[in-house]
DRENPA-3360 file (N, C-alpha, C; in nm, 2 decimals, always signed):
BEGIN
1 = MAHVVSLA = +13.86/+2.30/-5.90/+13.90/+2.21/-5.79/+14.04/+2.25/-5.74 ~ +14.06/+2.21/-5.61/+14.19/+2.24/-5.55/+14.30/+2.17/-5.61 ~ +14.42/+2.23/-5.60/+14.54/+2.17/-5.65/+14.58/+2.06/-5.55 ~ +14.61/+1.94/-5.59/+14.65/+1.83/-5.50/+14.79/+1.79/-5.54 ~ +14.87/+1.78/-5.43/+15.01/+1.73/-5.45/+15.04/+1.62/-5.35 ~ +15.13/+1.53/-5.39/+15.17/+1.42/-5.31/+15.31/+1.44/-5.25 ~ +15.33/+1.42/-5.12/+15.46/+1.43/-5.06/+15.48/+1.32/-4.96 ~ +15.61/+1.29/-4.94/+15.65/+1.19/-4.84/+15.71/+1.27/-4.73;
9 = ATPRTETG = +15.68/+1.23/-4.60/+15.74/+1.29/-4.49/+15.81/+1.19/-4.39 ~ +15.90/+1.23/-4.32/+15.97/+1.15/-4.22/+15.95/+1.21/-4.08 ~ +15.92/+1.12/-3.99/+15.90/+1.17/-3.85/+16.03/+1.23/-3.80 ~ +16.02/+1.34/-3.72/+16.14/+1.41/-3.67/+16.14/+1.40/-3.52 ~ +16.25/+1.34/-3.47/+16.26/+1.31/-3.33/+16.32/+1.43/-3.25 ~ +16.41/+1.50/-3.31/+16.47/+1.62/-3.25/+16.40/+1.75/-3.29 ~ +16.38/+1.83/-3.19/+16.32/+1.96/-3.22/+16.41/+2.07/-3.17 ~ +16.37/+2.20/-3.21/+16.45/+2.31/-3.17/+16.53/+2.37/-3.28;
17 = KGPARAAR = +16.59/+2.49/-3.26/+16.65/+2.56/-3.36/+16.77/+2.49/-3.42 ~ +16.85/+2.43/-3.33/+16.97/+2.36/-3.38/+16.94/+2.25/-3.48 ~ +16.86/+2.15/-3.44/+16.82/+2.04/-3.53/+16.75/+2.09/-3.66 ~ +16.67/+2.20/-3.64/+16.60/+2.25/-3.76/+16.71/+2.31/-3.86 ~ +16.81/+2.38/-3.81/+16.91/+2.43/-3.90/+16.99/+2.32/-3.97 ~ +17.02/+2.21/-3.89/+17.09/+2.10/-3.95/+17.01/+2.03/-4.06 ~ +16.87/+2.02/-4.04/+16.79/+1.96/-4.14/+16.79/+2.05/-4.27 ~ +16.79/+2.18/-4.25/+16.79/+2.26/-4.37/+16.92/+2.25/-4.45;
25 = RRLQIPAV = +17.03/+2.23/-4.38/+17.16/+2.21/-4.44/+17.16/+2.08/-4.53 ~ +17.07/+1.99/-4.49/+17.06/+1.86/-4.56/+16.95/+1.87/-4.67 ~ +16.90/+2.00/-4.69/+16.79/+2.03/-4.79/+16.66/+1.96/-4.75 ~ +16.64/+1.95/-4.62/+16.51/+1.90/-4.56/+16.44/+2.02/-4.49 ~ +16.31/+2.02/-4.50/+16.23/+2.13/-4.45/+16.16/+2.08/-4.32 ~ +16.18/+2.14/-4.20/+16.11/+2.11/-4.09/+15.96/+2.14/-4.10 ~ +15.87/+2.05/-4.06/+15.73/+2.07/-4.07/+15.66/+2.01/-3.94 ~ +15.53/+2.03/-3.93/+15.45/+1.98/-3.82/+15.31/+1.95/-3.87;
33 = IYGHGRPS = +15.25/+1.84/-3.83/+15.11/+1.82/-3.87/+15.03/+1.80/-3.74 ~ +14.91/+1.86/-3.75/+14.82/+1.86/-3.63/+14.68/+1.86/-3.68 ~ +14.58/+1.85/-3.58/+14.44/+1.85/-3.62/+14.36/+1.73/-3.57 ~ +14.23/+1.75/-3.55/+14.14/+1.65/-3.51/+14.18/+1.59/-3.38 ~ +14.23/+1.67/-3.29/+14.26/+1.62/-3.15/+14.39/+1.54/-3.14 ~ +14.46/+1.52/-3.25/+14.58/+1.44/-3.24/+14.69/+1.53/-3.20 ~ +14.79/+1.48/-3.12/+14.90/+1.56/-3.08/+14.99/+1.60/-3.21 ~ +15.04/+1.72/-3.20/+15.12/+1.76/-3.32/+15.24/+1.67/-3.34;
41 = QPLTLDGK = +15.27/+1.64/-3.46/+15.38/+1.55/-3.49/+15.49/+1.62/-3.58 ~ +15.61/+1.63/-3.53/+15.72/+1.70/-3.61/+15.76/+1.61/-3.72 ~ +15.78/+1.67/-3.84/+15.82/+1.60/-3.96/+15.93/+1.67/-4.03 ~ +15.99/+1.60/-4.13/+16.07/+1.67/-4.23/+16.03/+1.63/-4.37 ~ +16.03/+1.73/-4.46/+15.99/+1.71/-4.60/+16.12/+1.74/-4.68 ~ +16.12/+1.67/-4.80/+16.22/+1.69/-4.90/+16.21/+1.83/-4.96 ~ +16.31/+1.92/-4.94/+16.30/+2.05/-4.98/+16.27/+2.07/-5.13 ~ +16.35/+2.00/-5.22/+16.33/+2.01/-5.36/+16.19/+1.96/-5.40;
49 = ALERALTG = +16.14/+1.85/-5.34/+16.01/+1.80/-5.38/+15.90/+1.90/-5.34 ~ +15.92/+1.96/-5.23/+15.82/+2.06/-5.18/+15.82/+2.18/-5.28 ~ +15.93/+2.23/-5.32/+15.94/+2.35/-5.41/+15.87/+2.31/-5.54 ~ +15.90/+2.19/-5.59/+15.84/+2.15/-5.72/+15.69/+2.14/-5.71 ~ +15.64/+2.09/-5.60/+15.50/+2.07/-5.58/+15.42/+2.20/-5.57 ~ +15.48/+2.30/-5.52/+15.41/+2.43/-5.50/+15.44/+2.53/-5.61 ~ +15.52/+2.50/-5.71/+15.55/+2.59/-5.82/+15.43/+2.62/-5.90 ~ +15.39/+2.74/-5.91/+15.27/+2.78/-5.98/+15.14/+2.75/-5.92;
57 = AEWESTVV = +15.14/+2.71/-5.79/+15.02/+2.67/-5.72/+14.99/+2.77/-5.61 ~ +14.86/+2.78/-5.57/+14.82/+2.87/-5.46/+14.83/+2.78/-5.34 ~ +14.93/+2.80/-5.25/+14.95/+2.70/-5.14/+14.84/+2.71/-5.04 ~ +14.77/+2.82/-5.03/+14.66/+2.83/-4.93/+14.55/+2.74/-4.96 ~ +14.53/+2.70/-5.08/+14.42/+2.61/-5.12/+14.47/+2.48/-5.18 ~ +14.59/+2.45/-5.15/+14.65/+2.32/-5.20/+14.62/+2.21/-5.10 ~ +14.57/+2.10/-5.15/+14.55/+1.98/-5.06/+14.68/+1.89/-5.08 ~ +14.74/+1.86/-4.96/+14.86/+1.77/-4.96/+14.82/+1.63/-4.92;
65 = ELTVDGRS = +14.85/+1.54/-5.01/+14.84/+1.39/-4.98/+14.97/+1.35/-4.92 ~ +14.98/+1.34/-4.79/+15.10/+1.32/-4.72/+15.12/+1.17/-4.67 ~ +15.23/+1.11/-4.70/+15.26/+0.97/-4.66/+15.37/+0.98/-4.55 ~ +15.33/+0.92/-4.43/+15.41/+0.92/-4.32/+15.42/+0.77/-4.26 ~ +15.53/+0.71/-4.27/+15.55/+0.57/-4.22/+15.45/+0.48/-4.29 ~ +15.43/+0.50/-4.42/+15.34/+0.41/-4.49/+15.19/+0.44/-4.48 ~ +15.16/+0.54/-4.40/+15.01/+0.58/-4.38/+14.99/+0.71/-4.46 ~ +14.87/+0.72/-4.52/+14.84/+0.84/-4.60/+14.75/+0.93/-4.52;
73 = HKALIREL = +14.77/+1.06/-4.53/+14.70/+1.16/-4.46/+14.67/+1.27/-4.56 ~ +14.55/+1.34/-4.55/+14.53/+1.46/-4.63/+14.54/+1.58/-4.54 ~ +14.60/+1.68/-4.59/+14.62/+1.80/-4.51/+14.62/+1.93/-4.59 ~ +14.60/+2.04/-4.52/+14.61/+2.17/-4.58/+14.73/+2.24/-4.52 ~ +14.79/+2.33/-4.60/+14.90/+2.41/-4.55/+14.84/+2.53/-4.48 ~ +14.86/+2.53/-4.35/+14.81/+2.64/-4.27/+14.90/+2.76/-4.26 ~ +15.03/+2.73/-4.26/+15.13/+2.84/-4.26/+15.26/+2.79/-4.33 ~ +15.31/+2.88/-4.41/+15.43/+2.85/-4.49/+15.53/+2.96/-4.47;
81 = QRHPLRPD = +15.64/+2.93/-4.40/+15.74/+3.04/-4.36/+15.85/+3.03/-4.46 ~ +15.89/+3.15/-4.50/+16.01/+3.17/-4.59/+16.12/+3.25/-4.53 ~ +16.24/+3.23/-4.58/+16.35/+3.31/-4.52/+16.33/+3.45/-4.55 ~ +16.36/+3.54/-4.45/+16.33/+3.69/-4.47/+16.41/+3.75/-4.59 ~ +16.52/+3.69/-4.63/+16.60/+3.76/-4.74/+16.60/+3.67/-4.87 ~ +16.56/+3.55/-4.86/+16.57/+3.46/-4.97/+16.43/+3.39/-4.99 ~ +16.40/+3.33/-5.11/+16.27/+3.27/-5.12/+16.26/+3.13/-5.07 ~ +16.36/+3.08/-5.00/+16.37/+2.95/-4.94/+16.26/+2.93/-4.84;
89 = IIHVDLYE = +16.19/+2.81/-4.85/+16.09/+2.77/-4.74/+16.17/+2.72/-4.62 ~ +16.14/+2.76/-4.50/+16.21/+2.72/-4.38/+16.12/+2.64/-4.28 ~ +15.99/+2.65/-4.30/+15.90/+2.57/-4.21/+15.76/+2.56/-4.27 ~ +15.69/+2.45/-4.24/+15.55/+2.43/-4.29/+15.47/+2.38/-4.18 ~ +15.35/+2.44/-4.16/+15.25/+2.39/-4.07/+15.14/+2.32/-4.16 ~ +15.10/+2.19/-4.12/+15.00/+2.12/-4.20/+14.89/+2.08/-4.10 ~ +14.76/+2.10/-4.16/+14.64/+2.07/-4.08/+14.57/+1.95/-4.14 ~ +14.56/+1.84/-4.07/+14.50/+1.72/-4.12/+14.35/+1.74/-4.14;
97 = IHAHEKVR = +14.30/+1.70/-4.26/+14.15/+1.71/-4.29/+14.10/+1.57/-4.32 ~ +13.96/+1.56/-4.30/+13.89/+1.43/-4.34/+13.79/+1.46/-4.45 ~ +13.77/+1.37/-4.53/+13.69/+1.39/-4.65/+13.55/+1.43/-4.62 ~ +13.49/+1.38/-4.50/+13.35/+1.41/-4.47/+13.33/+1.53/-4.38 ~ +13.44/+1.60/-4.35/+13.43/+1.71/-4.26/+13.46/+1.84/-4.33 ~ +13.38/+1.95/-4.31/+13.40/+2.08/-4.38/+13.52/+2.14/-4.31 ~ +13.59/+2.22/-4.39/+13.70/+2.30/-4.34/+13.69/+2.44/-4.38 ~ +13.75/+2.53/-4.30/+13.76/+2.67/-4.33/+13.90/+2.70/-4.38;
105 = LKVPVHLV = +13.90/+2.78/-4.49/+14.03/+2.82/-4.55/+14.01/+2.94/-4.63 ~ +14.13/+3.01/-4.66/+14.13/+3.13/-4.74/+14.17/+3.09/-4.88 ~ +14.10/+3.14/-4.98/+14.13/+3.12/-5.12/+14.15/+3.25/-5.19 ~ +14.25/+3.25/-5.28/+14.28/+3.38/-5.35/+14.17/+3.42/-5.45 ~ +14.16/+3.55/-5.47/+14.06/+3.61/-5.56/+14.14/+3.67/-5.68 ~ +14.11/+3.62/-5.80/+14.18/+3.67/-5.92/+14.08/+3.75/-6.01 ~ +14.12/+3.87/-6.05/+14.03/+3.96/-6.13/+14.05/+3.92/-6.28 ~ +13.94/+3.92/-6.35/+13.94/+3.88/-6.49/+13.88/+3.99/-6.57;
113 = GAPAGVRN = +13.95/+4.03/-6.69/+13.90/+4.13/-6.78/+13.96/+4.26/-6.75 ~ +13.94/+4.35/-6.85/+13.99/+4.49/-6.84/+13.87/+4.58/-6.82 ~ +13.87/+4.66/-6.71/+13.75/+4.74/-6.68/+13.73/+4.85/-6.79 ~ +13.60/+4.88/-6.82/+13.57/+4.99/-6.91/+13.63/+5.12/-6.87 ~ +13.63/+5.15/-6.74/+13.69/+5.28/-6.70/+13.84/+5.29/-6.72 ~ +13.91/+5.18/-6.73/+14.05/+5.17/-6.76/+14.07/+5.19/-6.91 ~ +13.99/+5.12/-6.99/+14.01/+5.12/-7.13/+13.97/+5.25/-7.19 ~ +13.86/+5.31/-7.15/+13.81/+5.43/-7.21/+13.84/+5.56/-7.15;
121 = AGGVLDQV = +13.87/+5.56/-7.02/+13.89/+5.69/-6.95/+14.02/+5.69/-6.87 ~ +14.11/+5.60/-6.89/+14.24/+5.60/-6.83/+14.24/+5.58/-6.68 ~ +14.13/+5.52/-6.62/+14.13/+5.49/-6.48/+14.23/+5.39/-6.44 ~ +14.23/+5.36/-6.31/+14.32/+5.27/-6.25/+14.24/+5.16/-6.17 ~ +14.27/+5.03/-6.20/+14.20/+4.93/-6.13/+14.28/+4.90/-6.00 ~ +14.21/+4.91/-5.89/+14.27/+4.89/-5.75/+14.20/+4.76/-5.69 ~ +14.28/+4.66/-5.66/+14.23/+4.54/-5.60/+14.25/+4.56/-5.45 ~ +14.15/+4.57/-5.37/+14.15/+4.60/-5.23/+14.17/+4.47/-5.15;
129 = TREVEIET = +14.09/+4.37/-5.18/+14.09/+4.24/-5.11/+14.14/+4.13/-5.21 ~ +14.24/+4.05/-5.16/+14.30/+3.95/-5.25/+14.27/+3.81/-5.21 ~ +14.20/+3.79/-5.10/+14.16/+3.65/-5.06/+14.03/+3.66/-4.98 ~ +13.95/+3.55/-4.98/+13.83/+3.54/-4.90/+13.83/+3.41/-4.82 ~ +13.77/+3.41/-4.71/+13.76/+3.29/-4.63/+13.63/+3.21/-4.66 ~ +13.64/+3.08/-4.68/+13.52/+3.00/-4.72/+13.51/+2.88/-4.63 ~ +13.40/+2.81/-4.63/+13.38/+2.68/-4.56/+13.32/+2.58/-4.66 ~ +13.39/+2.47/-4.67/+13.34/+2.37/-4.77/+13.40/+2.24/-4.74;
137 = LPEHIPDR = +13.35/+2.13/-4.81/+13.42/+2.00/-4.80/+13.55/+2.00/-4.87 ~ +13.64/+1.91/-4.83/+13.77/+1.91/-4.90/+13.76/+1.89/-5.05 ~ +13.66/+1.81/-5.09/+13.65/+1.78/-5.24/+13.60/+1.89/-5.32 ~ +13.55/+2.00/-5.25/+13.50/+2.11/-5.32/+13.58/+2.24/-5.31 ~ +13.70/+2.22/-5.25/+13.79/+2.34/-5.23/+13.83/+2.39/-5.37 ~ +13.81/+2.52/-5.40/+13.85/+2.57/-5.53/+14.00/+2.61/-5.52 ~ +14.06/+2.60/-5.64/+14.20/+2.65/-5.65/+14.21/+2.80/-5.63 ~ +14.11/+2.87/-5.68/+14.10/+3.02/-5.67/+13.96/+3.06/-5.71;
145 = VELDVTAL = +13.93/+3.18/-5.68/+13.80/+3.24/-5.72/+13.82/+3.35/-5.82 ~ +13.74/+3.35/-5.93/+13.76/+3.46/-6.03/+13.64/+3.55/-6.02 ~ +13.67/+3.68/-6.05/+13.57/+3.79/-6.05/+13.59/+3.87/-6.17 ~ +13.48/+3.88/-6.25/+13.49/+3.96/-6.38/+13.47/+4.11/-6.35 ~ +13.57/+4.19/-6.39/+13.56/+4.34/-6.37/+13.54/+4.41/-6.49 ~ +13.51/+4.35/-6.60/+13.50/+4.42/-6.73/+13.41/+4.54/-6.74 ~ +13.29/+4.53/-6.67/+13.19/+4.64/-6.67/+13.22/+4.75/-6.58 ~ +13.32/+4.75/-6.50/+13.35/+4.86/-6.41/+13.39/+4.99/-6.48;
153 = EIGDSLHV = +13.31/+5.10/-6.44/+13.35/+5.23/-6.49/+13.42/+5.30/-6.37 ~ +13.47/+5.42/-6.40/+13.54/+5.50/-6.29/+13.44/+5.53/-6.18 ~ +13.48/+5.49/-6.06/+13.40/+5.51/-5.94/+13.32/+5.39/-5.90 ~ +13.31/+5.28/-5.99/+13.24/+5.16/-5.96/+13.33/+5.07/-5.87 ~ +13.26/+4.98/-5.80/+13.32/+4.88/-5.71/+13.25/+4.75/-5.71 ~ +13.32/+4.64/-5.68/+13.27/+4.51/-5.66/+13.30/+4.46/-5.53 ~ +13.20/+4.39/-5.46/+13.22/+4.35/-5.32/+13.21/+4.20/-5.32 ~ +13.24/+4.15/-5.20/+13.24/+4.00/-5.18/+13.11/+3.94/-5.22;
161 = GALQIPNA = +13.00/+4.01/-5.20/+12.87/+3.96/-5.23/+12.85/+3.93/-5.38 ~ +12.94/+3.98/-5.46/+12.94/+3.95/-5.61/+13.00/+3.82/-5.64 ~ +13.07/+3.75/-5.55/+13.13/+3.63/-5.58/+13.04/+3.51/-5.58 ~ +13.06/+3.42/-5.67/+12.98/+3.29/-5.68/+13.08/+3.18/-5.67 ~ +13.07/+3.10/-5.55/+13.16/+2.99/-5.53/+13.07/+2.86/-5.50 ~ +13.06/+2.77/-5.60/+12.98/+2.66/-5.59/+13.02/+2.57/-5.47 ~ +12.92/+2.51/-5.40/+12.94/+2.42/-5.29/+13.02/+2.47/-5.18 ~ +13.02/+2.60/-5.16/+13.10/+2.66/-5.05/+13.02/+2.78/-4.99;
169 = AIVTSREL = +13.04/+2.80/-4.86/+12.98/+2.92/-4.79/+13.09/+3.02/-4.77 ~ +13.06/+3.14/-4.80/+13.16/+3.25/-4.79/+13.15/+3.31/-4.65 ~ +13.26/+3.30/-4.57/+13.26/+3.35/-4.44/+13.29/+3.50/-4.43 ~ +13.37/+3.55/-4.52/+13.41/+3.69/-4.52/+13.28/+3.78/-4.54 ~ +13.28/+3.90/-4.48/+13.16/+3.99/-4.49/+13.13/+4.02/-4.64 ~ +13.00/+4.01/-4.68/+12.96/+4.04/-4.81/+12.98/+4.19/-4.85 ~ +13.00/+4.28/-4.76/+13.01/+4.42/-4.78/+13.16/+4.46/-4.81 ~ +13.25/+4.37/-4.79/+13.39/+4.40/-4.81/+13.42/+4.43/-4.96;
177 = TIATVVPP = +13.48/+4.54/-4.99/+13.52/+4.57/-5.13/+13.63/+4.49/-5.17 ~ +13.62/+4.43/-5.30/+13.72/+4.35/-5.36/+13.80/+4.44/-5.46 ~ +13.73/+4.51/-5.54/+13.80/+4.59/-5.65/+13.72/+4.71/-5.68 ~ +13.79/+4.82/-5.72/+13.73/+4.94/-5.76/+13.82/+5.01/-5.87 ~ +13.75/+5.10/-5.95/+13.83/+5.17/-6.05/+13.83/+5.32/-6.00 ~ +13.95/+5.37/-5.99/+13.96/+5.51/-5.95/+14.01/+5.60/-6.06 ~ +13.99/+5.73/-6.05/+14.03/+5.82/-6.16/+14.18/+5.82/-6.18 ~ +14.22/+5.85/-6.30/+14.37/+5.86/-6.33/+14.44/+5.95/-6.23;
185 = RAEEVAPT = +14.56/+5.91/-6.19/+14.63/+6.00/-6.10/+14.69/+6.12/-6.18 ~ +14.69/+6.24/-6.12/+14.74/+6.36/-6.18/+14.89/+6.35/-6.18 ~ +14.95/+6.38/-6.30/+15.10/+6.38/-6.31/+15.15/+6.51/-6.27 ~ +15.26/+6.51/-6.20/+15.33/+6.63/-6.16/+15.41/+6.69/-6.28 ~ +15.39/+6.82/-6.31/+15.45/+6.88/-6.42/+15.57/+6.96/-6.37 ~ +15.69/+6.94/-6.42/+15.81/+7.01/-6.38/+15.80/+7.16/-6.43 ~ +15.84/+7.25/-6.34/+15.84/+7.40/-6.39/+15.93/+7.42/-6.50 ~ +15.89/+7.51/-6.60/+15.97/+7.54/-6.71/+16.07/+7.64/-6.67;
193 = PEAVAEVA = +16.18/+7.65/-6.75/+16.29/+7.75/-6.72/+16.23/+7.90/-6.71 ~ +16.13/+7.93/-6.80/+16.07/+8.06/-6.80/+16.00/+8.09/-6.67 ~ +15.93/+7.98/-6.62/+15.87/+8.00/-6.49/+15.96/+8.02/-6.38 ~ +16.07/+7.95/-6.38/+16.17/+7.97/-6.28/+16.24/+8.10/-6.28 ~ +16.26/+8.16/-6.40/+16.32/+8.29/-6.42/+16.23/+8.40/-6.36 ~ +16.10/+8.38/-6.36/+16.01/+8.48/-6.32/+16.00/+8.49/-6.17 ~ +16.06/+8.39/-6.10/+16.06/+8.40/-5.95/+16.16/+8.50/-5.91 ~ +16.12/+8.60/-5.84/+16.21/+8.71/-5.79/+16.30/+8.66/-5.68;
201 = EPELIRKV = +16.43/+8.70/-5.69/+16.52/+8.66/-5.58/+16.48/+8.74/-5.45 ~ +16.50/+8.68/-5.34/+16.46/+8.75/-5.22/+16.55/+8.87/-5.19 ~ +16.50/+8.98/-5.14/+16.57/+9.10/-5.11/+16.65/+9.09/-4.98 ~ +16.78/+9.12/-4.98/+16.86/+9.11/-4.86/+16.83/+9.24/-4.78 ~ +16.78/+9.21/-4.66/+16.75/+9.32/-4.57/+16.86/+9.33/-4.46 ~ +16.92/+9.44/-4.44/+17.02/+9.45/-4.34/+16.99/+9.57/-4.25 ~ +17.00/+9.55/-4.12/+16.97/+9.65/-4.02/+17.08/+9.75/-4.02 ~ +17.05/+9.88/-4.02/+17.15/+9.99/-4.02/+17.20/+10.00/-3.88;
209 = REGEEEAG = +17.33/+9.98/-3.86/+17.39/+10.00/-3.73/+17.40/+10.14/-3.69 ~ +17.42/+10.16/-3.56/+17.43/+10.30/-3.51/+17.55/+10.36/-3.56 ~ +17.55/+10.48/-3.61/+17.67/+10.55/-3.67/+17.67/+10.54/-3.82 ~ +17.59/+10.45/-3.88/+17.58/+10.44/-4.02/+17.47/+10.53/-4.08 ~ +17.49/+10.58/-4.20/+17.39/+10.65/-4.27/+17.33/+10.55/-4.37 ~ +17.20/+10.55/-4.38/+17.13/+10.46/-4.47/+17.17/+10.50/-4.62 ~ +17.21/+10.40/-4.69/+17.26/+10.42/-4.83/+17.14/+10.44/-4.92 ~ +17.16/+10.53/-5.02/+17.06/+10.54/-5.12/+17.06/+10.43/-5.22;
217 = EGEAAAPA = +16.97/+10.42/-5.31/+16.96/+10.31/-5.40/+17.08/+10.30/-5.49 ~ +17.14/+10.18/-5.49/+17.26/+10.16/-5.57/+17.39/+10.21/-5.50 ~ +17.39/+10.27/-5.38/+17.51/+10.31/-5.31/+17.53/+10.22/-5.19 ~ +17.66/+10.20/-5.16/+17.69/+10.12/-5.04/+17.68/+10.21/-4.92 ~ +17.64/+10.15/-4.81/+17.63/+10.23/-4.69/+17.77/+10.26/-4.63 ~ +17.80/+10.38/-4.59/+17.93/+10.41/-4.53/+17.95/+10.35/-4.40 ~ +18.07/+10.29/-4.38/+18.10/+10.22/-4.26/+18.10/+10.32/-4.14 ~ +18.06/+10.27/-4.02/+18.06/+10.36/-3.91/+18.21/+10.38/-3.86;
225 = PKAEKAEK = +18.24/+10.51/-3.82/+18.38/+10.53/-3.78/+18.41/+10.45/-3.65 ~ +18.54/+10.41/-3.65/+18.58/+10.33/-3.53/+18.59/+10.42/-3.41 ~ +18.56/+10.36/-3.30/+18.57/+10.44/-3.17/+18.71/+10.46/-3.14 ~ +18.75/+10.58/-3.10/+18.89/+10.60/-3.06/+18.92/+10.54/-2.93 ~ +19.04/+10.50/-2.92/+19.08/+10.44/-2.79/+19.09/+10.55/-2.68 ~ +19.05/+10.52/-2.57/+19.06/+10.62/-2.46/+19.21/+10.63/-2.42 ~ +19.25/+10.76/-2.41/+19.38/+10.79/-2.38/+19.41/+10.75/-2.23 ~ +19.54/+10.70/-2.21/+19.58/+10.66/-2.08/+19.61/+10.78/-2.00;
233 = VEKAEKPK = +19.56/+10.78/-1.88/+19.59/+10.89/-1.79/+19.73/+10.87/-1.73 ~ +19.81/+10.97/-1.75/+19.95/+10.97/-1.70/+19.95/+10.99/-1.55 ~ +20.02/+10.90/-1.49/+20.04/+10.91/-1.34/+20.13/+11.03/-1.31 ~ +20.09/+11.10/-1.20/+20.17/+11.22/-1.16/+20.31/+11.17/-1.11 ~ +20.41/+11.24/-1.16/+20.55/+11.20/-1.12/+20.58/+11.27/-0.99 ~ +20.65/+11.19/-0.91/+20.70/+11.25/-0.78/+20.81/+11.35/-0.81 ~ +20.82/+11.45/-0.74/+20.93/+11.55/-0.76/+21.06/+11.48/-0.73 ~ +21.16/+11.52/-0.82/+21.29/+11.46/-0.81/+21.37/+11.54/-0.70;
241 = GGKESKES = +21.47/+11.47/-0.65/+21.55/+11.53/-0.55/+21.52/+11.48/-0.41 ~ +21.58/+11.56/-0.31/+21.56/+11.51/-0.17/+21.43/+11.56/-0.11 ~ +21.42/+11.55/+0.03/+21.30/+11.59/+0.09/+21.28/+11.74/+0.09 ~ +21.16/+11.78/+0.09/+21.13/+11.92/+0.09/+21.17/+11.98/+0.22 ~ +21.23/+12.10/+0.22/+21.28/+12.17/+0.35/+21.16/+12.23/+0.42 ~ +21.16/+12.21/+0.55/+21.05/+12.27/+0.63/+21.07/+12.42/+0.63 ~ +20.96/+12.48/+0.64/+20.96/+12.63/+0.65/+21.02/+12.67/+0.79 ~ +21.11/+12.76/+0.78/+21.18/+12.81/+0.90/+21.08/+12.89/+0.99;
% end
């Protein structure tokens, strides 16, 4: 059967980020309840009472008996928001339900047993699907669904069709895989020092420049002779003395 908790709520007149932050500073959690054509009603819940009520419970399948202004309501938690860096609850969406009306909700799937492929062959159990959607009356809501995986060998799988949920219709596709056993993962082996020593060092290849002679094995290449600087051309000096005499 579903986990049932009782909580008291207070109507909330102010909405928005500012009043919501102020409520959290007072250890109150902003919430809203809606459903069955009623307008959504903002509420606040006692933060400590909410944390205690949900400790160890699957909140997706928890039925909340909510008291607001002296009136009792039954509701499901449709969304539970937590702080991105801390486990603190920061907002709760509640959906009102009636005892005679069926509801759709998601319930968690828990695997039971140790698969034979894990015990005997070192395989790894992989749970692909962790919750399924069902339709049922509130009184038949299960806390969770269990699936026995003891007989699974390596390569075997179990699907949604293998689930048995009394007094409930399974909405999720029957072909969806829930769990499978895969072969053991190969471990990476670090190379041994001997193997590392066998790896040859890369040969340094150098292009022989013009003017160099290729060196023989074990000899260094002779450096190319430096180009001589071009000699400066001396300017012709003018003859010293006066003007040249004209021929008579």
